[in-house]
C-alpha positions as CSV (number, residue, x, y, z in Angstrom):
1,X,4.5,-14.7,-3.2
2,X,4.8,-11.7,-5.3
3,X,4.7,-8.1,-3.9
4,X,1.8,-5.9,-5.0
5,X,2.9,-3.3,-7.5
6,X,2.5,0.4,-6.7
7,X,0.1,2.2,-9.0
8,X,1.2,4.8,-11.4
9,X,2.0,8.4,-10.6
10,X,3.7,10.0,-7.7
11,X,3.6,8.4,-4.2
12,X,1.2,9.9,-1.8
13,X,1.9,11.4,1.5
14,X,1.5,9.9,4.9
15,X,-2.1,11.4,5.0
16,X,-2.9,10.4,1.5
17,X,-2.5,13.9,-0.1
18,X,-0.5,14.2,-3.4
19,X,3.1,15.3,-3.1
20,X,4.6,18.1,-5.3
21,X,8.4,18.3,-6.1
22,X,10.1,21.6,-6.3
23,X,13.7,22.8,-6.2
24,X,15.2,25.5,-3.9
25,X,18.7,27.0,-3.8
26,X,19.6,27.4,-0.2
27,X,23.1,28.2,1.5
28,X,25.1,25.3,2.4
29,X,24.7,25.8,6.1
30,X,20.8,25.4,5.7
31,X,21.3,22.2,3.6
32,X,23.6,20.9,6.4
33,X,20.8,21.4,8.9
34,X,18.3,19.7,6.7
35,X,20.6,16.7,6.3
36,X,21.3,16.7,10.1
37,X,17.7,16.9,11.2
38,X,16.0,15.2,8.3
39,X,13.0,15.7,6.0
40,X,10.5,14.9,8.8
41,X,11.9,17.7,10.9
42,X,11.6,20.2,8.0
43,X,8.0,19.2,7.2
44,X,7.1,19.8,10.9
45,X,9.0,23.1,11.0
46,X,7.1,24.4,7.9
47,X,3.8,23.1,9.1
48,X,4.2,24.9,12.5
49,X,5.6,28.2,11.0
50,X,3.6,31.4,11.5
51,X,3.4,34.1,8.8
52,X,5.8,37.1,9.5
53,X,4.2,40.0,11.3
54,X,3.9,43.2,9.1
């Protein structure tokens, strides 16, 4: 049996939305937290974030 090939383009997210790649410069301490807790934790943290009060 052969595996089905993935289509061209960027992979879709878990809900089917397209993903976008960007770069950020963060202090080493923040990258260490992201490495420790993982990408899923960071995505949930951002999704649940509230805008700052003015």
